[in-house]
N, C-alpha and C positions, 0 to 999 in steps of 0.2 A: 935147603928148604928154609924159608924164613920162619920166624917164630909165629907170625900171624897165620901163615898157611898151615903150620903144624897145629895151631889152636883150632882153626876151622875144621880140619880133618878129624881132630879129637872130638869136637862138639858134634859133628855129624854122626860119629860112631856111637856117641852116648845118647843123644836125643832120639827117641823113637819117632818113627814116621807113621802118623795116623792117617788113614785114608778116609775119604768121604766118597761113597759110591765106588766107581771104578778107578778114576784118576783124580778125584777132587779132594781137597782138604778144607776143613772149616777155617774160615778167616775171622779176623776181629770184627769185620762188618757182619758176618753171620751171627756172631755172639751178640753184637749190638741189636740185630733184628730180633733175636730170641728174647733178649731182655726187654726190648720195646714191646714185644707182643704180650708180655706179662705185666706191662707197666700199669695197667688199670688196677692191679692188686696192691699198689704201693703209692706213697705220696710222690708228687711231682719232683720235689727236691731230692728224694732218695733216688728216683729214676735218673735224674740228671747227673748225680754224682757217679752212679754206676756206669752209665754209657759214655761218660767223658774220661774215665780212668782207663788208660791203656793196659795197666797191669791187671785190673779186674777183668777186662775183656780177654786177655791172654789166658788167665787162670780159668775163666768160665769155659773157654774153648777146651782146655785140657780136662776140665771136669766133665764136659759132655763126652769126650773120648772115653774116659774112665767109666762113665755111666753106661755107655753103649757096650763096652767090654763086659761090665758086670751083668747087665740084663741080657746080653747076647742078642740084641735086637737094635735095629736102627731107631733112634728116638727122635731125630730131626727130620722134618718134611723137606721136600724139594724147594719150599719157599723159605727155608731157614727159620722155621718156627718149631717149637717142641710139639710133637704130635698130641692132639687132644685126647687120644686113646689113653695116654698116660696121666691124665688129669693133673697137669702142672700147676703148682701153687707157689705163692711167695708169702713168706712170713716176715714181718718186721717187728722185732721186740728188743727193747733195751739196747738200741743202737746196733743191732745185728740184723742183717738181711739173710734169710735162708730160702733156698730154692729146693722144691721137692717134686717128686713124681710118685705115682702109685703103680706098682708092678706086682702082679699076682696077689693083690689084696694088701700088700705092705707099702707104707709110705717111706720113700727113700730120700734122705737129704743128700743132694749131690754137690751143693755149693753153698758156702757161707762167707759173708763179708761184713767187716765192721765199718760203720759209716760215721 
């Protein structure tokens, strides 16, 4: 077995597989849609930096998986937006962008990025 194949097998065993619905997974495009949907709450320059950065999109996707696990509920709609039931908000302060939702009366920060 080649080193590359061994590395792939190891990576597959370590990285968790998060499902979306029955057989779907959230993609970077889904993350881009979620961030775009919240774009009116931030400056256009900040929005552009977030949706163009592949690392941010990947991290945002993982943050959504962790959030859904934490609240034990699906947070993302079928249209790849964060459900308005959770009152999603974006805060931009001192060069940091924070994404929050409200669950059971508590505001939860699920993702933060320096810009």
